[in-house]
C-alpha angles and dihedrals in degrees: 000000000000115000093239089059090050088055090047088054090051090051093048091048090049090050091054091047091053097044091052087069095049116091096206095038092149088065095051137079130197120218115195106218106176147006119209132186096009110179127180111204107172138002120264111217135185110290095031117122109224116210116198124199123183129186128189108236099178135358118183120165107309098342123087136182119206132188115212134187129185120199138181116203089344094306118120110248100171141349138182148144118254126198122201142176126217118218138175112266090223116048116236113275095023091114089054091056092053092055095053 
């Protein structure tokens, strides 16, 4: 599994983690804006079971910083920090345009 796809899996897992805490999650979108400190430690090959763990490091307003680690059999395969921004799915004023 390519390392960039492992980081994508970390980002998707983090997005799910964040949206579980949002009451109107169906009205929100997460944009991943940066990856920092990405390290790839070992290859992940067919048959490996990839375990992904994500922790929220910082969450202020609509910005969030997540730390993710991916392991296979307890050995670190990849790690990195992902930053994201939460936005409304519908831009402000969109409902007003529909009623006109």
